[in-house]
TORVO-805781 format. One record per residue (C-alpha): residue number from 1; residue in three letters; x, y, z. Coordinates in pm, whole numbers. Example, Ala and Ser with C-alpha at 12.3 -4.5 7.8 and 13.67 -1.06 7.14 Angstrom:
+-----+---------+--------+--------+--------+
! num ! residuo !      X !      Y !      Z !
+-----+---------+--------+--------+--------+
!   1 !     ala !   1230 !   -450 !    780 !
!   2 !     ser !   1367 !   -106 !    714 !
+-----+---------+--------+--------+--------+
***
This chain:
+-----+---------+--------+--------+--------+
! num ! residuo !      X !      Y !      Z !
+-----+---------+--------+--------+--------+
!   1 !     met !      0 !      1 !     -2 !
!   2 !     thr !    275 !    249 !     87 !
!   3 !     glu !    439 !    201 !   -255 !
!   4 !     lys !    174 !    445 !   -386 !
!   5 !     phe !    254 !    711 !   -137 !
!   6 !     pro !    439 !   1027 !   -260 !
!   7 !     lys !    824 !    986 !   -294 !
!   8 !     his !    883 !   1263 !    -47 !
!   9 !     glu !    731 !   1044 !    221 !
!  10 !     met !    984 !    765 !    163 !
!  11 !     tyr !   1165 !    846 !    497 !
!  12 !     gly !    848 !    982 !    671 !
!  13 !     ile !    515 !    799 !    706 !
!  14 !     thr !    602 !    526 !    454 !
!  15 !     ser !    904 !    418 !    658 !
!  16 !     gln !    717 !    451 !    988 !
!  17 !     met !    429 !    239 !    857 !
!  18 !     arg !    647 !    -30 !    731 !
!  19 !     arg !    849 !    -57 !   1049 !
!  20 !     ser !    529 !    -76 !   1260 !
!  21 !     ala !    378 !   -338 !   1042 !
!  22 !     ile !    692 !   -553 !   1047 !
!  23 !     ser !    722 !   -501 !   1427 !
!  24 !     ile !    387 !   -672 !   1489 !
!  25 !     pro !    477 !  -1032 !   1385 !
!  26 !     ser !    840 !   -983 !   1476 !
!  27 !     asn !    774 !   -906 !   1841 !
!  28 !     ile !    532 !  -1198 !   1869 !
!  29 !     ala !    799 !  -1436 !   1733 !
!  30 !     glu !   1084 !  -1294 !   1944 !
!  31 !     gly !    876 !  -1308 !   2259 !
!  32 !     phe !    775 !  -1670 !   2183 !
!  33 !     lys !   1130 !  -1774 !   2148 !
!  34 !     arg !   1222 !  -1631 !   2493 !
!  35 !     tyr !   1052 !  -1944 !   2649 !
!  36 !     his !    940 !  -1740 !   2970 !
!  37 !     asn !    591 !  -1626 !   2998 !
!  38 !     lys !    694 !  -1296 !   3162 !
!  39 !     glu !    923 !  -1199 !   2871 !
!  40 !     tyr !    664 !  -1329 !   2618 !
!  41 !     arg !    397 !  -1110 !   2775 !
!  42 !     gln !    623 !   -802 !   2750 !
!  43 !     phe !    679 !   -861 !   2379 !
!  44 !     leu !    299 !   -902 !   2336 !
!  45 !     tyr !    248 !   -567 !   2506 !
!  46 !     ile !    506 !   -412 !   2266 !
!  47 !     thr !    306 !   -575 !   1977 !
!  48 !     leu !    -14 !   -403 !   2099 !
!  49 !     gly !    181 !    -74 !   2101 !
!  50 !     ser !    288 !   -141 !   1739 !
!  51 !     cys !    -74 !   -211 !   1646 !
!  52 !     ala !   -176 !    128 !   1808 !
!  53 !     glu !    109 !    306 !   1629 !
!  54 !     leu !      8 !    158 !   1286 !
!  55 !     glu !   -358 !    244 !   1352 !
!  56 !     thr !   -259 !    606 !   1407 !
!  57 !     gln !    -37 !    609 !   1092 !
!  58 !     val !   -313 !    463 !    881 !
!  59 !     thr !   -558 !    745 !    993 !
!  60 !     ile !   -287 !   1003 !    927 !
!  61 !     ala !   -234 !    857 !    576 !
!  62 !     arg !   -606 !    892 !    508 !
!  63 !     glu !   -606 !   1249 !    640 !
!  64 !     leu !   -322 !   1326 !    407 !
!  65 !     lys !   -529 !   1161 !    120 !
!  66 !     tyr !   -271 !    892 !     60 !
!  67 !     ile !   -544 !    626 !    109 !
!  68 !     glu !   -922 !    616 !     64 !
!  69 !     thr !  -1159 !    604 !    359 !
!  70 !     asp !  -1270 !    257 !    271 !
!  71 !     arg !   -917 !    133 !    265 !
!  72 !     glu !   -854 !    294 !    608 !
!  73 !     ala !  -1165 !    117 !    745 !
!  74 !     arg !  -1049 !   -225 !    622 !
!  75 !     leu !   -700 !   -171 !    764 !
!  76 !     leu !   -827 !    -61 !   1097 !
!  77 !     glu !  -1057 !   -354 !   1110 !
!  78 !     arg !   -769 !   -594 !   1052 !
!  79 !     leu !   -554 !   -417 !   1311 !
!  80 !     asp !   -842 !   -439 !   1563 !
!  81 !     his !   -874 !   -813 !   1496 !
!  82 !     ile !   -497 !   -867 !   1543 !
!  83 !     gly !   -508 !   -661 !   1871 !
!  84 !     arg !   -797 !   -867 !   1998 !
!  85 !     met !   -614 !  -1197 !   1920 !
!  86 !     val !   -300 !  -1069 !   2102 !
!  87 !     thr !   -512 !   -948 !   2395 !
!  88 !     asn !   -678 !  -1293 !   2419 !
!  89 !     leu !   -338 !  -1461 !   2406 !
!  90 !     leu !   -217 !  -1237 !   2692 !
!  91 !     lys !   -525 !  -1347 !   2901 !
!  92 !     lys !   -433 !  -1707 !   2845 !
!  93 !     leu !    -68 !  -1673 !   2963 !
+-----+---------+--------+--------+--------+
***
């Protein structure tokens, strides 16, 4: 999606959104490999922070007219789903 953003945003919101999106599964994986629930929980909380960060960036991208409102809604729905899954995992640990 960020490939269509203006070139002048390459080191701005484009880069931030890509880092946030990559951070979500990366923190889940890293926390899982720590083998201790306390550390795993910490990484899952970091994951939730990355979800919130990406939600904000998606909204900013829409406000800057880089994405359409319907695309924003779909992305926010997916991020909400991911956040609920991570929250449910935290409750089970």
